[in-house]
C-alpha positions as CSV (number, residue, x, y, z in Angstrom):
1,L,-43.6,136.5,175.3
2,N,-45.3,139.5,176.9
3,Q,-49.0,138.9,177.4
4,I,-52.2,140.5,178.8
5,I,-55.1,138.4,180.0
6,F,-58.5,139.9,179.4
7,T,-61.6,138.3,181.0
8,L,-65.2,139.0,180.1
9,N,-66.1,138.5,183.8
10,D,-64.3,139.5,187.0
11,T,-62.0,136.7,188.0
12,R,-60.5,137.9,191.3
13,N,-62.1,135.0,193.2
14,D,-61.2,132.4,190.6
15,F,-59.1,129.5,192.0
16,N,-56.6,129.8,189.1
17,R,-56.0,133.5,189.6
18,K,-53.2,132.9,192.2
19,N,-51.2,130.9,189.5
20,I,-50.9,133.8,187.2
21,N,-47.5,135.4,187.0
22,V,-47.3,138.8,188.8
23,N,-45.9,140.4,185.7
24,T,-48.9,139.4,183.6
25,P,-51.7,142.0,183.8
26,V,-55.2,140.7,184.2
27,I,-58.0,143.1,183.2
28,N,-61.7,143.0,182.7
29,D,-62.2,146.6,181.8
30,Q,-63.6,146.5,178.3
31,K,-62.8,150.1,177.4
32,K,-59.2,149.6,178.5
33,L,-58.8,146.5,176.4
34,E,-60.3,148.2,173.3
35,K,-57.8,151.0,173.6
36,I,-54.9,148.5,173.8
37,L,-56.1,146.6,170.8
38,V,-56.6,149.7,168.7
39,Q,-53.2,151.1,169.6
40,N,-51.3,147.9,169.0
41,N,-52.0,146.4,165.5
42,S,-49.2,143.8,165.8
43,I,-50.8,142.0,168.8
44,K,-51.5,138.3,168.6
45,V,-55.0,137.7,170.0
46,V,-55.9,134.3,171.4
47,C,-59.7,134.0,171.9
48,W,-60.4,131.4,174.6
49,M,-63.7,129.7,173.8
50,Y,-66.8,130.9,172.0
51,P,-67.9,134.0,174.1
52,S,-64.5,135.6,173.7
53,I,-64.5,134.7,170.0
54,I,-67.9,136.4,169.5
55,W,-66.8,139.5,171.5
56,Y,-63.5,139.9,169.6
57,E,-64.9,139.2,166.1
58,K,-67.5,141.9,166.6
59,F,-64.9,144.4,167.7
60,H,-62.5,143.4,164.9
61,A,-65.2,143.8,162.2
62,K,-66.1,147.2,163.5
63,N,-62.5,148.5,163.7
64,K,-60.8,146.7,160.8
65,L,-57.7,145.7,162.9
66,G,-54.7,143.8,161.6
67,H,-54.1,141.4,164.5
68,S,-53.1,137.8,164.1
69,I,-56.1,136.0,165.5
70,Y,-56.2,132.5,167.1
71,W,-59.4,130.8,168.1
72,N,-58.8,128.5,171.1
73,I,-61.5,125.8,171.0
74,R,-62.1,123.8,174.2
75,H,-65.4,121.9,173.3
76,S,-66.0,118.9,171.1
77,N,-69.5,117.6,170.3
78,F,-72.9,118.6,171.6
79,G,-75.8,116.7,172.9
80,T,-78.4,115.1,170.6
81,F,-81.0,117.8,171.1
82,E,-78.7,120.8,171.3
83,I,-79.9,121.9,167.9
84,Y,-79.4,125.6,168.2
85,K,-75.8,125.2,169.3
86,K,-75.1,122.9,166.3
87,I,-76.6,125.5,164.0
88,A,-74.4,128.2,165.6
89,L,-71.4,126.0,165.1
90,F,-72.0,126.0,161.3
91,G,-72.0,129.8,161.6
92,F,-68.7,129.8,163.4
93,G,-67.3,127.4,160.8
94,V,-68.3,129.5,157.8
95,W,-66.8,132.6,159.5
96,S,-63.6,130.8,160.2
97,R,-63.3,129.9,156.5
98,L,-64.1,133.4,155.3
99,K,-61.5,134.9,157.6
100,R,-59.0,132.0,157.4
101,R,-58.6,131.9,161.2
102,N,-55.9,130.1,163.0
103,I,-57.5,127.6,165.3
104,I,-56.0,125.8,168.3
105,Y,-57.9,122.7,169.5
106,C,-57.5,121.1,172.9
107,S,-58.0,117.6,171.6
108,E,-58.1,115.5,168.4
109,K,-61.8,114.9,169.1
110,S,-62.5,118.6,169.1
111,K,-60.7,119.1,165.8
112,Y,-62.5,116.2,164.2
113,I,-66.0,117.4,165.3
114,H,-65.5,121.1,164.4
115,E,-64.1,120.3,161.0
116,K,-67.3,118.4,160.3
117,Y,-69.1,121.7,160.9
118,F,-67.1,123.4,158.2
119,F,-64.3,124.9,160.3
120,Y,-61.2,126.1,158.4
121,K,-58.6,123.3,158.2
122,K,-55.5,125.0,156.8
123,N,-54.4,126.8,160.0
124,A,-55.5,124.2,162.5
125,H,-53.4,123.1,165.4
126,I,-53.8,120.6,168.3
127,I,-52.3,121.5,171.7
128,I,-53.6,119.1,174.4
129,N,-53.8,120.3,178.0
130,R,-51.8,117.5,179.6
131,L,-51.6,117.9,183.4
132,A,-52.0,121.5,184.5
133,K,-52.2,120.8,188.2
134,S,-49.1,120.2,190.3
135,I,-48.9,116.9,192.1
136,P,-47.9,117.2,195.7
137,K,-44.6,115.4,196.6
138,K,-46.4,113.6,199.4
139,I,-49.9,112.3,198.9
140,E,-51.7,111.1,202.1
141,K,-54.2,108.2,201.9
142,I,-57.8,109.1,202.5
143,E,-59.4,107.4,205.5
144,N,-59.1,103.6,205.5
145,K,-62.1,102.5,203.4
146,D,-62.9,101.2,200.0
147,F,-64.5,103.7,197.7
148,I,-65.2,104.5,194.0
149,L,-64.9,108.0,192.8
150,F,-66.6,110.5,190.4
151,V,-65.1,113.9,189.7
152,G,-67.3,116.5,188.0
153,R,-70.3,118.8,188.4
154,F,-73.9,117.7,188.0
155,H,-74.6,118.3,184.3
156,K,-76.2,116.3,181.6
157,Q,-72.9,116.3,179.7
158,K,-71.4,114.2,182.6
159,G,-73.9,111.4,182.2
160,P,-75.7,111.6,185.6
161,K,-78.4,109.1,184.7
162,H,-75.7,106.5,183.7
163,L,-73.7,107.3,186.8
164,K,-76.8,106.8,189.0
165,Y,-77.5,103.4,187.4
166,I,-73.9,102.2,187.6
167,V,-73.3,103.3,191.2
168,E,-76.5,101.9,192.5
169,K,-75.7,98.5,190.9
170,L,-72.1,98.5,192.2
171,L,-72.9,99.5,195.7
172,S,-75.7,96.9,195.8
173,D,-73.3,94.1,194.7
174,F,-70.3,95.3,196.9
175,T,-71.9,96.0,200.3
176,Q,-68.7,97.4,201.9
177,L,-68.0,99.8,199.0
178,E,-68.6,103.5,199.3
179,F,-69.0,106.3,196.7
180,I,-67.5,109.8,196.7
181,I,-68.4,112.6,194.4
182,L,-66.1,115.6,194.0
183,G,-68.2,118.2,192.2
184,S,-71.0,120.8,192.6
185,G,-74.7,120.6,192.0
186,W,-75.2,117.0,193.3
187,D,-77.8,115.9,195.9
188,V,-77.5,112.6,197.7
189,N,-81.3,112.2,197.3
190,Y,-80.7,111.7,193.6
191,F,-79.6,108.2,194.5
192,N,-81.5,105.2,195.8
193,S,-82.3,105.6,199.5
194,K,-80.8,102.1,200.3
195,I,-77.3,103.4,199.5
196,R,-77.4,107.0,200.5
197,N,-75.6,106.4,203.7
198,R,-72.6,105.2,201.7
199,I,-72.4,108.2,199.5
200,Q,-70.4,111.4,200.2
201,I,-70.6,114.5,198.2
202,L,-67.9,117.2,198.4
203,S,-68.3,120.2,196.2
204,S,-64.5,120.9,196.2
205,V,-61.4,119.7,197.9
206,K,-57.8,120.9,198.0
207,N,-56.2,117.4,198.0
208,V,-57.9,116.0,194.9
209,F,-54.9,113.7,194.1
210,E,-55.3,112.0,197.5
211,Y,-58.8,111.0,196.4
212,Y,-57.6,109.7,193.0
213,Q,-54.8,107.7,194.6
214,S,-56.9,106.3,197.4
215,S,-59.9,105.3,195.3
216,K,-60.5,101.8,194.0
217,L,-61.8,103.2,190.7
218,L,-62.7,106.4,188.9
219,L,-66.0,106.4,186.9
220,Y,-65.9,108.5,183.7
221,T,-69.5,108.6,182.5
222,S,-69.4,111.6,180.1
223,Q,-70.8,110.7,176.7
224,F,-70.5,114.0,174.8
225,G,-69.0,117.5,175.0
226,E,-65.6,116.5,176.4
227,G,-62.4,117.6,174.6
228,Y,-59.4,116.6,176.6
229,P,-60.8,115.5,180.0
230,N,-58.6,116.8,182.7
231,V,-59.9,114.4,185.3
232,I,-58.5,111.5,183.3
233,A,-55.0,113.1,183.1
234,E,-55.1,113.7,186.8
235,A,-56.2,110.2,187.6
236,M,-53.6,108.6,185.4
237,A,-50.8,110.7,186.9
238,V,-51.2,108.9,190.2
239,G,-52.0,105.4,188.9
240,C,-55.8,105.4,189.4
241,S,-57.9,102.7,187.8
242,I,-60.5,104.1,185.4
243,V,-63.6,102.8,183.5
244,G,-65.1,105.2,181.0
245,Y,-67.1,105.8,177.8
246,D,-65.5,106.9,174.5
247,S,-65.9,110.6,175.1
248,G,-63.4,113.3,174.0
249,D,-59.9,112.0,173.7
250,Y,-60.3,109.4,176.5
251,Q,-59.6,106.5,174.1
252,K,-56.4,108.0,172.8
253,M,-55.3,109.1,176.3
254,I,-55.4,105.6,177.8
255,I,-53.4,103.9,175.0
256,N,-50.6,102.0,176.9
257,Y,-52.3,102.8,180.2
258,D,-53.1,99.3,181.6
259,L,-55.3,100.5,184.5
260,A,-58.1,102.0,182.3
261,K,-60.9,100.4,180.4
262,I,-63.1,101.8,177.7
263,V,-66.8,100.7,177.4
264,F,-69.8,101.4,175.2
265,S,-72.8,100.5,177.4
266,K,-74.0,100.6,181.0
267,E,-73.9,96.8,181.2
268,E,-70.3,96.7,179.9
269,F,-69.4,99.6,182.3
270,I,-70.6,97.6,185.3
271,K,-68.9,94.4,184.1
272,K,-65.5,96.1,183.6
273,S,-65.9,97.9,186.9
274,K,-66.5,94.7,188.8
275,E,-63.4,93.1,187.1
276,I,-61.2,96.0,188.5
277,L,-62.8,95.9,191.9
278,L,-62.2,92.2,192.2
279,S,-58.6,92.3,190.9
280,S,-55.5,92.7,193.0
281,I,-53.8,95.7,191.6
282,T,-50.8,96.5,193.8
283,I,-49.5,99.9,194.9
284,K,-46.2,99.1,193.1
285,Q,-48.1,98.5,189.9
286,R,-50.0,101.8,190.2
287,N,-46.9,103.8,191.1
288,E,-44.9,102.3,188.2
289,T,-47.7,103.1,185.7
290,A,-48.1,106.6,187.0
291,L,-44.3,107.3,186.7
292,E,-44.4,106.5,183.0
293,V,-47.6,108.6,182.4
294,K,-46.3,111.7,184.2
295,K,-43.5,112.1,181.7
296,K,-46.0,112.3,178.8
297,L,-48.3,114.6,180.8
298,D,-45.7,117.2,181.6
299,F,-47.4,120.6,181.3
300,N,-44.2,122.3,180.2
301,I,-44.6,120.5,176.9
302,T,-48.0,122.2,176.4
303,V,-46.5,125.6,177.4
304,N,-43.7,125.2,174.9
305,E,-46.1,124.3,172.1
306,Y,-48.0,127.5,172.7
307,F,-44.8,129.5,172.8
308,S,-43.6,127.9,169.6
309,L,-46.9,128.6,167.8
310,L,-47.3,132.2,169.0
311,S,-43.6,133.3,168.8
């Protein structure tokens, strides 16, 4: 397939930019894109998330174009008090029915939630992300210490209050345990002063798989908004133990993955975390589990599903 990537914002400094094929043009010149769209009525347009959907639908309505249109939905549910976003979602849903849009969801949870908001069902497809990042052939062990891990930015969607409560309890009960955060927006002062000297915050790292593989446990505290959580796929691919809430497709992803637990309260989260921290999971067990998972998470499967749908 020949393709052009158009972005609403300049992406020259985006970390994913280097992964784009040199033969695939990337533009963010709106006038240039409009000219391409008007001159090529047979183009298949994939709108990636809501801002691009809004932009294209306005342009399409104004110019009466005949493109095949696909909405690519990456969200699932919203927070309890995000009322305006939920109202807007109904608007998207009605429009998708009126126009009979093709819709590609990144997860089963995303499809389920959006169809509750009246989204068109007939042309709906699910193509999950799987593992988009390449795993290095050799993964070095992080410095010789026991630590639990959280990967994600500071945002209410990620459950920071729950994370604070859980981490403070675990580090209080396991005095040799440390906590590492990989993500932006965090401040060590958010946590109790008694454990701050055992918390390390790194906004970004190049060797994320080394942290997954070296950690005793990954904490997944998101409670809403997740579709297909990439952090879970990454952790599973190297045999990392996980405890998490039922958010996004987490429950479906960890079926047959023995090293993960699903919980429904802070108390249960702490209990299951302690069970894992006190268990004796071997390196061999982690590697064997990861080997099976990697086959299912092969990103080529995702690419081929997109090719099949758009060809």
